[in-house]
C-alpha positions in Angstrom: 13.6 15.3 9.5 16.7 13.4 10.6 16.2 11.1 7.5 16.3 14.0 5.0 19.8 15.3 4.3 20.2 19.0 4.7 21.9 19.3 1.3 18.8 17.8 -0.4 16.5 20.4 1.3 18.9 23.2 0.4 19.2 22.1 -3.2 15.4 21.9 -3.6 15.0 25.4 -2.0 17.8 26.7 -4.3 16.0 25.4 -7.4 12.6 26.8 -6.4 13.2 30.2 -4.9 9.9 31.3 -6.5 7.9 28.6 -4.6 5.3 29.8 -2.2 5.5 26.5 -0.2 7.7 23.4 -0.1 6.8 20.4 2.0 8.5 17.2 3.0 6.0 14.5 3.6 5.4 10.7 3.8 7.7 8.0 5.2 10.8 10.2 5.0 9.6 12.1 8.1 9.9 9.1 10.4 12.5 7.2 8.4 10.1 4.5 7.3 10.2 5.4 3.6 12.9 4.6 1.0 12.3 7.7 -1.0 12.3 11.3 0.2 8.9 12.8 -0.8 8.9 16.5 -1.5 6.1 18.7 -2.8 6.8 22.1 -4.3 4.0 24.7 -4.8 4.8 27.4 -7.3 3.2 29.6 -9.9 6.1 28.8 -12.2 5.8 25.0 -12.8 8.7 23.9 -15.0 8.1 21.9 -18.1 10.4 19.2 -16.7 10.9 18.6 -13.0 14.6 18.8 -12.1 16.3 15.7 -10.8 17.5 15.9 -7.2 19.5 12.9 -6.0 18.7 9.3 -6.6 16.0 8.7 -4.0 14.1 12.0 -4.0 10.5 11.9 -5.3 10.0 15.6 -6.2 6.6 16.8 -7.4 5.8 20.3 -8.4 2.2 21.8 -8.4 0.7 25.2 -9.1 -1.8 24.8 -6.3 -3.1 22.0 -4.0 -6.2 20.2 -5.2 -9.1 18.9 -3.1 -7.8 15.4 -2.7 -6.5 13.1 0.1 -2.9 13.3 -1.3 -2.8 17.0 -0.7 -4.3 16.6 2.7 -1.4 14.3 3.6 1.1 16.8 2.2 -0.3 19.8 4.0 -1.7 18.4 7.2 1.0 15.8 8.0 4.0 17.1 6.0 6.7 19.4 7.3 6.9 22.9 5.8 10.6 23.6 4.9 10.1 26.8 2.8 7.5 29.5 2.3 4.2 29.9 4.0 1.9 27.2 5.4 -1.0 26.2 3.3 -4.4 25.0 4.4 -6.9 22.5 3.1 -10.4 21.5 4.1 -10.1 17.8 5.2 -13.8 17.1 5.3 -14.3 18.5 1.8 -11.4 16.4 0.5 -12.8 13.3 2.1 -16.3 13.9 0.6 -14.7 14.4 -2.8 -12.8 11.2 -2.5 -15.9 9.3 -1.5 -17.6 10.4 -4.7 -14.8 8.7 -6.7 -14.8 5.2 -5.1 -16.9 3.5 -7.8 -14.8 5.0 -10.5 -11.6 3.7 -8.8 -13.1 0.3 -8.4 -13.9 0.2 -12.1 -10.4 1.3 -13.0 -8.8 -1.4 -10.8 -11.0 -4.1 -12.3 -10.9 -3.0 -16.0 -7.8 -0.9 -16.8 -5.1 -2.5 -19.0 -2.5 -0.2 -17.4 -0.9 -1.7 -14.4 0.1 1.7 -13.0 -3.6 2.9 -13.2 -4.8 -0.4 -11.7 -2.3 -0.2 -8.8 -3.0 3.4 -8.0 -6.7 3.1 -8.0 -6.8 0.4 -5.3 -4.0 2.1 -3.4 -6.1 5.3 -3.2 -9.0 3.3 -1.9 -6.8 1.7 0.8 -5.5 5.1 2.0 -9.0 6.6 1.9 -10.5 3.9 4.2 -7.5 4.1 6.5 -7.8 7.9 6.7 -11.4 7.7 7.7 -11.0 4.9 10.1 -7.7 5.8 11.8 -7.3 9.5 11.1 -4.9 11.4 8.8 -1.8 11.1 11.1 -2.2 7.4 11.5 -2.5 6.7 7.8 0.0 9.2 6.5 2.4 6.8 4.9 2.4 3.2 3.6 3.4 1.5 6.9 0.8 3.4 9.0 -1.9 2.7 6.5 -1.0 -1.0 6.5 -1.0 -1.1 10.3 -4.4 0.7 10.4 -6.1 -1.6 7.9 -4.5 -4.6 9.6 -6.2 -3.7 12.8 -9.5 -3.9 10.8 -8.7 -7.3 9.5 -7.6 -6.1 6.0 -4.1 -7.4 4.9 -2.7 -5.0 2.4 -0.7 -6.8 -0.4 2.9 -5.5 -0.7 2.4 -5.5 -4.5 0.7 -2.2 -4.2 3.5 -0.3 -2.4 5.4 0.9 -5.5 2.7 1.8 -8.1 5.2 3.5 -10.4 6.8 0.1 -11.0 4.1 -2.4 -10.2 3.7 -6.1 -11.1 1.6 -7.0 -14.1 -2.2 -6.4 -14.1 -3.1 -10.0 -13.6 -0.9 -10.3 -10.5 -2.4 -7.1 -9.1 -6.0 -8.3 -9.6 -5.3 -11.8 -8.2 -3.9 -10.4 -4.9 -6.1 -7.3 -4.9 -9.6 -8.5 -5.5 -10.2 -10.0 -2.1 -8.9 -6.8 -0.5 -11.0 -4.6 -2.8 -14.2 -6.3 -1.7 -13.5 -5.6 2.0 -12.4 -2.0 1.3 -15.4 -1.2 -0.9 -17.8 -2.7 1.6 -16.3 -0.4 4.3 -16.3 2.7 2.0 -19.8 2.2 0.8 -21.1 1.9 4.3 -19.3 5.1 5.2 -20.7 6.8 2.1 -24.3 5.8 2.9 -23.9 7.0 6.5 -22.5 10.2 5.2 -25.4 10.8 2.9 -27.8 9.9 5.7 -26.1 12.4 8.0 -24.8 9.9 10.5 -21.2 10.1 9.3 -18.6 11.2 11.7 -14.9 11.4 11.2 -11.8 11.2 13.4 -10.0 14.3 12.1 
């Protein structure tokens, strides 16, 4: 938490006194991220998320959903306000495995560069989570290191999906990676259905 200024934490808590949980997560926990990632869980979700500083990525949710993103927030994040939440990691991973074909389709066919970028990025994180565990894939740099150890070189173009390169560039650099990732995920999914799946969580 040395990388997260106390005044930022205090400002977020002050703005969300009604929150039942606030987490700091991602690269800001080990100083590897440029942004400070904060997730607020509250029954009173504002129509517009307030701005807090220049490099704070603040997201507000009514409740966690059954996805890998929320697994990272809750299982690897740091609770800074409210009560700790829980999430079923196995259930979230199973849910994510059901979406791999849809995400592959979006990467290959979407005209929206943000959608294309996020779809492959989610597949990258899913494979890393299963192969290296939640803690060793909890931010961009850990995910890249994990997949690198498997012989998959993650393109830097997918790091900032809110401001990505154009769709053609994403597909040019992403397609070779997609093939390897999907091969790995489909094998895992088949083994899971066959009952031979085991995970490192």
